[in-house]
Phi, psi and omega in degrees: 000114182227172179075168183300318182299318179296318179293319178295320178298320178295322177295321177297318177301316179300320177297318177296320179298320179298320179295316178294318180300322179300316179294315180297315180294327176294315177299318179299317181294325176295318181292327186263354174108005176158169183298322180296316179295318180296317179296314180297315179298320178298314180290325176296316178300313178299320179295320178297316179297316180294321176298319178296316179296319178297319179296321179292317182287331179059038176279147184291146176267137180294148179289166180302322180298318179293318180296327178289341180274348182289132179304139184305321183299331182289343177279352185281353180303317178295320177298314180295323177296317179295319178298315180298312181297318178299316178296320178301315180297320181287317191262327186300320178289336180280321183267338189090152185299314185295313179295313182303308184288333173297316178293319178301314180297320176301316177295320177298315183295316180297316179294317180297323178300315180292315179301316178296317183301318182265356183064033184284155175056029176088002177284149175292150180285125173223103186300151174293131177232166179301319181295323178293321178294320177298321177302316178294320178299324177292322176298313179298320177299321177299319178296317178300317179294319178297316182291327183286339185279000000 
């Protein structure tokens, strides 16, 4: 899969997977007794799959010395992932998938705009412009329209 169209198609697939994952994780949390149990089960399942893939690929694991050199902030990805999945389990059934993910995308876009503007976390610098702000406003408008219907 190459070229811009292929990458965009893959991004659309990732968005679809997130919507399905929210429903599945919500069902899992109901079956297991709550959001914490559902989130933990989701991450355990993912960890088992990743361990199996790692075992099949047989790529080397970095040594303890290398892991100790990694900046502390880079270890927060798992924490943020757990927070995201937990929030998804709590809010998506209450707001509905379309409203929830519309708001999530709005939050992603606003945060991404700031990250791009400052080139934070390794992103290339893309200054905030009026058109970019209008783009976020259109996303937010879409959420309002979805919620109003």
